[in-house]
N, C-alpha and C positions, 0 to 999 in steps of 0.2 A: 185545637188547631184552627188557624184562620182559614186555611184552604186544604181540602183533601180531594185528590183526583183518583178515581177508581176505574181501572180497566179501560182507559180512554183509547179509542181508535178513530182514525180519520183517514179517508182516502179521497184523492182527486182523480177520478177515472181509475186507471190501473196503478197509479202511483200511491204507495202507502206513505202518508205523511207522518202518522203516529201509530205505533204498534203496541197496544196493551200497556199504556203508561199508568203507573201507580206512584203517587207522590203526595207527601204531606208537608205543609209549610206552617211552622209554628207561628203563633201570634207575635208580632213585633220584629220578626226577622227580615233581613235584607238578603234576598236569594237571587243568585245569578243563574240564568239559563245559558250555558256556554256550549258552543259547538260550531262546526263549519257551516257554510251555506248549504241549505237543503237538509239539515239535520232534524228539522221539525220544531225548532225552538220558538219561532215567531208564530207558527200555527198553534202551538201549545198556549202561548201567551194570549192569543186571540180567543181561544176557547175558554181560558180562565176569565177573560173580560166579558164574554157574552157576544163578541163580535163574530164569532164562528160557532157552529154547533157540531158536536162530535157525532160520528156515525154510531158509536156505541160507548158505553161507560157513563159515569156520573161525575158532576162537579158539585162539591159541597162547600158552603161558606159557614163557618161556625156551626157545623152539624146540620145545616139546612140544605136540602137539595135545590140547587139553583140552575140545574142543567138547561132547563127550558126558559129561564128568565132572560130578559133583555139586559144589555149593559147598563142602562139607566136604572132598572129595577135592582140590579146588584149593587149600585152605589160604588162604582169603581172610578178611580182617577186614572186617565191614560195620557201618557206623554209620548209623542211620536218623534221620530228622528228629525223630521223637517219642520218641527215646531207647530205647524197648522194653526198659526195665529190669524186672527181677522185683521187684514191689512188696513182697513178703514177705521179701525177702533184704536183708541189710545191704550197704553199699558193698563191703566185703571179699568177701562171698560172690558178689555180682554179678560182680566182676572175676575171681574164682576159678572161676566156673562152667565155662568152656571147658576149663580145665586139669583139673578133676575129671572131666569127661566123657571126657577123654583118659587118665584114670587115672594122672596124674602123682603122684609121692610127696608126702606131706604137707609135709615140710620144703621141698621144691622149690617147691610151690604158695605157701607162706607167704612165702618169699624173693622170688619173682617178683611176687606181688601187692603187697607192700610197696614194692618197687622202682618199680613202675608208679604206685602212688598218690603216691609222692614225685615222680615225673616229671610227673604231671598236677596236682601241688600240692594233693592231697587226703589226705595222709598222716595228718592229725589227725582225719579224719572217717570212718575205716574202719568204725566201729560204727553209723553212722546208717543209717536207711532212706531210700529215694528220696524219700518224701513230706517228709522233713525237710531236703531240699536245695533250692537255687535251681535255676532252669532251666539256667543256665550250668554249675553243678556237676554236675547230672545228665548233661549232654552230655559232660563230661570223664570221668565214670564210664563212659559208653558207649564212649568212645574207648579208655580203659584196658582195658576188657573185650575190645575188638576186637584190641588189641595184645598181649594176654596169650598168645595162641596163637602168637605170632611169625609173623604171616602173611607170605606172599610178596608179597601186594598188599593195600593198605588202600583200601577203597571207602567213600565218604561221599555219601549222598543228601540234598541240601539240609540239611546238618548244623546250620545255624544259623537255619533258616527259622522256627522256632517261638519264637524269642527276640526281646526288644525290641532297638531299634537300638543302645543303649549297650552292652549285653552282647554283641551280635553283633559289634560293632567290637572289643571286647576279645578275644573268642575267635578272631577272624580273625588278629589279631596273634600270639596265643598259639599257634595252629596252625602258623603259618609258622615261629615259633621252634622249636617241637617238631620239625617236619619237618627243620629244619636240624641238629638233634641226632641224629635216628634214621635219616634218609635212606631210609625204606621207600618203595617205589614206591606212589604214591597217586593216586587219581582221584576227583574230587568233582564232583557235579552242582550247578549253581546257575543261577538266572535273574537274579542280581544282578551287573551289570557291575562295580561297584566292588569287590565281594567277589572276583571272578575276577582282576581286575587287581592287587589288593593281595596275594593269596595265591599265585597260580599261577606256576610256571616257564613253562608253555605253556598256551595257551587253544585249545580246539577249539570253534568257533562252529557251531552246528547250526540247521537250518531245514527243516521239512517232511521230516524223515527223512534229510536229506543233510548232509554236511559242507560248509559254506560257506568256511571258512578255518581254517588251523592256523598258529600262530605264537606268538612271545613277546608279552607284553602290549604292549611298545613297537611291535612290527611290526604287530599287529592295529590299534592306535590310529592309527599314523602312515600305514599303507598298507592301508586296508580294501580287500578284494578285490572287493567287490560293493556294490550299492546297499543290499541288505538289511543287510550288516554295518555300513555307515555309519549307516543309520537306527537300527539296534538299539543301537549303542554311544553312548547318551546323547543330548543335545540336538544337533540339527543343523538348519540353515536350508536349505530347498530352494527354489530359484528356477527357474521354468519359462522356458527361453530357447530359443536356436537357435544353430546353427553355420553359417557360410558364409565363403568367401574368407579362410580362415585366422584367423577370429575366432569366439569364443564370446560370445554377448551375451544380456543381459536388459535390456529397455528401452534406455536410452542407455549403460549400462555394458557394457564389453566387455574381454576379455582375449585375448591371442594364443592361437591354437589351430592350430598348424602341421600337425596330423594330417589336416585337411580344408581343402583350398584351392579346392574347386569353387564355382561361382556358385550352384548350387541350394541353397536353404535347407533345413536339416533340424532337427527338434526336438532339444533337449538339456536336461539338468537340471544346474544348477550348485549344488554343495553347499559350504556354509561353516559351520564351527562357530562358536558365539558368541564364543569367545575369539580368533578369527582376524580380528576387525575392529579397525581404528583409527578413532577418532571425533575430529573436529576442528570448530571453528567456521568454518574457511575451507578452501578446496580444496587449497591448498599445492602445486598443480601435479601432484598424484598422480592415479592412476586411481581415481576415486571417484564416488559418486552422492549426491544430496541426500535427506534423510529428516527426518521430524518425530518428536520424542521423545513417546511416548505415556505412558510411566511410567519412572521411574528411582529405584532405591533401593539403599542399601548392604547387602551381606551379608558380614559379616566383612571380609576383606582385599580383596574384590571389590565391584563395583557391577554390578547387572543393569539393563539398559536395554532397554525395549520400544520399537520404532520402526516407522514405516510409510514406505516409500519414496515420494517425491513423483512420481517418474517412472512406475514400474510398479505402484504402489499395493499392494505386498505387505508384510504385517506380518512382522517378524523380530525376533530377540533377539540382543543383544550383551552381552559381559562385558568390563569394563575394570578396571584396578587402582583402588583407592579413592583413591590420590593423584591420579590423572588425573581421576577423577570430581569431586573437590573442586576441582581446578584449572579444569575447564571449567564448574563450577557448573551442571550439567545439571538441567533441570526440564521438566516436561510443557509441550509447546507450542514448545520450542526447535527451530529448524531447524539441522541439522548436516550435515557432509559425512562420509560413511562410506566407508572404503577397505578392501576385503578384502585381508588379507595372504596368504591362501592359498585358492585355489578349485580344487575337483575337478570335472571335467566328465564326465558320463555321457551316452552317446548311446543312441538307440533300438536301434542295431545291436549294441551291446556293453553287457553288465552290469558291465564292468570300467572303472574310471576311466582315461581316456586321458591326462589332463593335469592338472597342478596348478601353481599359481604360489606 
């Protein structure tokens, strides 16, 4: 493992920033720390880098305890959200800075910097100042500077947060391609689910100073480990229902729930993502419920439909392919039958989904 974190804890006064964090990051992986503001992801990144010291626990690099070592001693590359470039230095000098501090030979510095500028596609801009660059170019200079010292670990704190959506999208794809070329162990902080899913090999979902789930993007999306993870990862419809006699129900709609066969009714939450609904003008004998279309409009290859159930009067959202939308000719006021293709059930006794269809 490149990085191992053991029983990490960190407090700021009475605020618990990190609570017993245990995490292993394999060599060569690109890992995303994903979570809302205040979840502890930036604090964790700063502890990994050596910019912050934990109150308890250990940080290991390649099996060596580096908990008390400085950031420089750990040989990490750090890329900040706002670039942190030296404004009076050219692109070349910014990238060369870490090498000069380490007293590398002049020829070695020149060769290394030119290689890196070519790698980040800025080799024609070596003489420019940061003010003469776009935001995306400045962030690539910051990344080249971080890579110049040949770090054991590359750390990125919201690296694309200050950029507009189009540039952010381009840089995400570029970072993934770059990582596939250089394979340096990398950890980046983001609150953007799409960014984490597009770039990372593995995702660490954090909430209130704790790790909620660790897994590949597909594992996190397909098998969310808690209600928080399900809620946090994009749009989801939540229906307040109940379980009893082997059924999970909301209104007249129900699905089999073999985990609880008692007569006593208990509350439960049924979770369905927008794309997990089928919509039809007739029931077709499927397990469905009736709803009224409030609003329907195409968005690219999909159509988004806002509905309200007639039975339990809960508003919810669905997404269907544009071809199906055109076939149904959906418009506000239409009564339709909605059949969930997949339902995840959370009970009050467990924060973990017990069942899905």
